[in-house]
N, C-alpha and C positions, 0 to 999 in steps of 0.2 A: 799146642799147649800140653804140657806134661801132665800125666795122671796125678802127680803130687799136688797140683794146684786145685784140684776139684773143679767145680763150676760155680760161677757167680751169676748164672742165668743168662740173659741176653748179652751180646758183646758189649764190653765196657771199655771206655777210653778214660784213662786217669792222667791228670796233669799235676806234676809235682815240681817244686822249685827249691825244696830244702830236704835234708835227710829225715827230719821228723815227719814231714808230710808223707814221704815215701814209706816210712815205718807204719804210719797210721793207715795208709792204703793197704799194706800187707795185713794189718790187724782187721780191717774191714773185710778184705777178701777171705780171710780165715773164718770169720763169723758167718758170712753169707754162704760160703761154700759148704760149711758144716750144716747150716740150716736147710740147704737145698739138697743135701746128699742123703743116701739111704741111712748112713750112720746117724745123721742129725735127726732123722725121724724114728730112730730106734732100730733101724735095720742093720744088717751085717756089713762089715767092711769088705771092700772089693779087693784090696791088696794090702800088703804090709811091706814096708821098707825098713832096712836096718841101717839107715844113714847115721852118721856120727852126730849125736845131739851136741849143740853148742859150737860146732865148727863153722867158722866164718872164712870165706874165701880170702886168700891173701893174708897179709899180716895186719889185722884190724888195729892192733896197737902193740906196743912192745911188751905189754903184760898179758897178752892173750893166753888163755889156758883152755885146752880142750876138755869138754865134758865127757860123760860116760856114754857108751853106746846104749841105745834103747830102741826097741821096735816102735815105729811110728806109723799110724794109720794114715792112708791118703786115699783120695777118691778118684774114680774114673770120670772124666768130663762127659757131660751129657749135652754138649753144645755150648755156644757162647764163648767166653774167654775174657781175659783181661790183658790189655796193652797199656803199659806204663810209659808215658811220654815225659822224659826229664827235660824241662826247660832250664838248661844249665845256666847258673850265674857265672860271674867271671872270677870271683875270689877263690884262690887255690884251696883254702881250708874247706869251704862248702863243697867244691867240686870233688875233693878227695873223699869226703864222707858220702857224697851221692854215689860215687863209683862203687864204694864198698856195699852200700845198700842196694845198688842195682844188681850186683853179683848175687846178693842174697835173694833178690826177687827172681832172678833167673833160676837159681837153685830150687825155688818153690814152683817153678814151671811157668812163670809168667813171661810174656814177651816184653822186652824193654827197648824203647826207642830213644836214643840220646840225641838231643837237639842243642847245638851251640847257638842258642837263641839270642845271645847278646854279643856275638863275635863280629862287631862292626855295624855300620849304619844300615847295611842291606840285610843283615841277619833276620830282623823281625819280618820283613816282607817274604824272605825265602822260607822261613819257618812256617808262617801262617799259610802261605800258598801251598806248601807241601802237606800241611795237615788238613786243609779244607775238604778234600774228598773223604777222609776218614770221619771228620766231624759231621758231614752230611749223612753218612751211612749209619753211624753208631746209634744204639738204642739207649745208652746210659753214659753220662759224664760224671766222673768223680774228680773233685778238685780239692786242693789243700789250702788255697789262699784266694778267697773271693774278692779280696782287696786288690789283688794283682791286676795291673792293667792288661798284661798279657792274657790272663784268664778271662777277663771281662770282654776283650775283643773276641776271643774264641767262643764265648757264650753267645755272641750275636750271630755267629755263623751256624752253630749246630741246630739240628732239628730234634735232638733227643728230648724225650718227655720225662725221663727219669734222671734227676740231678741229685748228686750226693756231695755234701761238704764234710770232709774229715778234718780232724783237729790240725790247726796250725798254731798251737800254743794258746796263750791267753787271748789272742786276737779273735778266737772263735766266740768267746763271751761277748765281745764288742759287736761282732757281726750279727749275732742273734738279736741283740738289743736294738741295733740300728734297723734290722729288717722288720722287727716287730713294730717299730715306731714309724716306719716308712721313710727313714732318713737316707740321705746320700751316704754311700759307703766311703768312710774316711777312717784311717787308722787312728787309734785313740791318742797317740803321742803327737799327732800332727793337727789336732783339732784347733789349736790356738793360732795356727799359721793361716794367713790369708791366701786364698787360691791364686796361683800364678797363671800366666797366659796359657801354659800347656794344660793346667788343671781345668781351666774354663773351656778349652777346646774339647777336652775329653768328657765333659759332663754328659752329653747325649749318649755316648757309649756306656758310661757307668750307669746311667738311668735305665737304659735298655737291659743291661746285665742284671740290675736289681729286680726289674720286672720278671726276667726269666727265672730268677731265684725265688719268686713268690709263687706258691702252689695255686693252681686253679685249673678248672676244666680237666683235661687229661694229663696235666703236668704234675708229677710227684716230686717232692723235695724232702730229702732225708739229711739229718745232721748226725754224724757218727762221732761221738765225743766222750772224753773222760772228764771234761770240765763241768762245773755246776751250771746248768742251763736254766735260766729264769725267764719268765715272760716269753715263752715259746710262741712264735707267730702262728696264727691260725692255719691249720692244715699241714704244718711241718711235722714230719715224723722224727723222733729222736731215738737213736739206738746207742746204748751205753757201751763204751769201749773199756773193758777191764784188762786189756793187755794179755789176753788168753794165748795169742800166738807167741809172744815174747816168753811167757812163762813155760809154755810147752816146748819151746825150742832151746832155751838156755837155762843154765843153773841147775839147782840152787847154788848161790855163790859161796865162795870161801870168805868168811868175815874176819877181818884183821882188827887188832886193837887200835884205839885212837879214832880220829875223825878225819873226814874228807870235806872239802868245801866245793860248792858249785859256783862258777863265775856267772856274771851277767853282763849284758851289753847296754845297760842303762846309762853308762857314761857315754858310750859311742852314739847313742840316740839322742844325747843332749838332755836327758832327764835328770841325771844325778851328777853332782860336782865330783871331779876326779880326786881331789885331795880328801874330800869327805869319805869317798868310797874306800880309798886306800887305808885311811885311819880305821874305818869300820872293819875291814878285812883283818888288819893287824890286831885289833882288840879281840875279835872273835877267835882268831887263830890261837892267840895266847891263852884265852880263857878256856877253850875246849880241846886243846891238844891237837889241833889240825896239823897234818903233815903234808897233804897234797891239795892242790888247787886245780880242779878240772875247768879249763878255760872254755868259755862260750866261743863258738866258731867265729863270731864277729868282733871279739876283743882284739884290740890293736897290739902288735908286738911290743911297741914302746911301753904301753900300760902294763903288760904282763912282765916285761923286764923290770920295771919299777917295783911291781908287787913282789917279785921274787927277791929283789935286792933288799927291800925294806922289811920283809916278813920272814925270809928264810924258807918260805914254802917251796916245795917242788911243784912247778907248773907243768901240768900234763895237758897236751892238746889231743884229745881222743879222736879216733878215726871213725867212730860210730856214734849215734845218739846215746846220751847218757843212760837211758833206760836199758839199753843192751849192755853197755859197759858195766853198769851196776849189777845187772842180773847174772852176768857170767863171772864177775868177780876177778880178783879179790877186791873187796870194798870195805871201807871203814865201818865200825859199829854204829857210828853216827854220821849222817850226811847233813851238813849245814848249807842253807841256801838263802838268798834274798828272794823277794817276791818274783816268781816265775812259774812257768808251766810245770817244772819238776816237782813242786810241792803238791801237785795233784797227781802226777803220773808215777813218781817213784814209789809211793806207798802201794800202788797197784802192781807195779812190776816186781816189787819185793815182798808181796803178800806171803805170809807164812814164814818169813825169816825174822831174825832178831835185830834187824837193822832199824835204827830210829832215823826219821827225817825231821829236821828242825829248821824253822824259818825265822829270819830276823826282818822285822818290818823296816821300811825306809822312813827315817826320821824326816819330818818336814824341812828341817834346816839343811838337809843334804841336797835338796832340789835346786836346780839352776834357775836363774832368772827367766830363761826361755822355756822352761817346762810348761806343758799344757796345764791349764787350771784344773783339769780333771785328773792329773797325774796321781796326786796323793789319794784321792778317793778310789781310783781304779786299782792302784797297787794294794791299798788296804783291803779292797774287796777280794783280790786274788788270794791273799793270805787268810782273810777272815772266813772264806768259804771252803778252805782246804780241810780235809778230814784226815785223822790219824797222823797228825804232825805235832811236834813240840813247838813251843814259842821261846825264842831266846832274844836277848837284847845286848846292845853294847854297853848298857848301864850295869855295872857289876852287882848292884844291890837287888836287881829284879829277879824274883824267883822263876824257876823254869819248870814247866809242866812236863812230865815224862810220859811218853807213850811209844808204842812200837808200831811198825808197819803191819797192818792187818788187812785182810780181804774184806 
């Protein structure tokens, strides 16, 4: 483990399946390494590095700009360390972002283990078998998606007494609520679906994983999140993620005139009707002078081609999570979004800048017939609990509240 990484205490094994999960593990490691280091306790720094601030390995996107050189304090490890295990999905967009984030993690001094965990029918058995010895030895597990069947299986193997859940977007809010109520772990947009045969067979594993994620005895559970956490389960520790690592490593960004828009995969998950979404994007783009559309990694090429054709927007498929893209810049003076994680994270990543984040609620008429009965309430809760954001609408007569991203 490199001196740059500091120490996070006992040896830690982190499992990630998306770029945002990996980013939030880096944020967690940054906070905990600082808390456990001499500098975090007010002591002197052990070493200074003059690495290039803002430099991302490879070509993170075609608009990458290097930041200014700045001395950066880093800590000598005092034991322990962090091993990041990437349980890679199969879609190319996610794999590409994960590889960029893995390079950043290595630059920070963390060990990264890449697992092609879904490359064929034998891949899960090979992956779990290869990880079993590490799972039995490690003292702490960090995970990004407690709803993941992969992660739930791994939780049944480990003997670690220290469990950490980092943000996986808005799913973190639902996880906390379900854990507090003692419910089965089910993603919010699938709650209307009847369990299939595979779901029923997996219930014993999911139930055991949920019990493992419930603090008790010598078992500690921490949630590291930038999301609003309500009804915290008894005994669960909550640590606030203010994107300190992102802000220290990148930016401040160059701010360009006009507006950018953040895409969402609500169409792909069957929540929002495709035609209604396209009309909403077109209306908002025209009303707010949007020039670029930052696509969600799960948006289909066909949908993006249609959006570009009917709106004239430049569709950008970023190679890094949007928090890093926005922080390094250039970025529009206004960022428009539908209900998603970014309405909570971007104001934190852009704290101290003049960039405004604005959110447009999902109209109930946009929902599909197959959308979960909880969809409207959940999405409204995502926007209603967001701080330091403006509200916009596809209705031209609705006034807009103005605010800027603040810390």
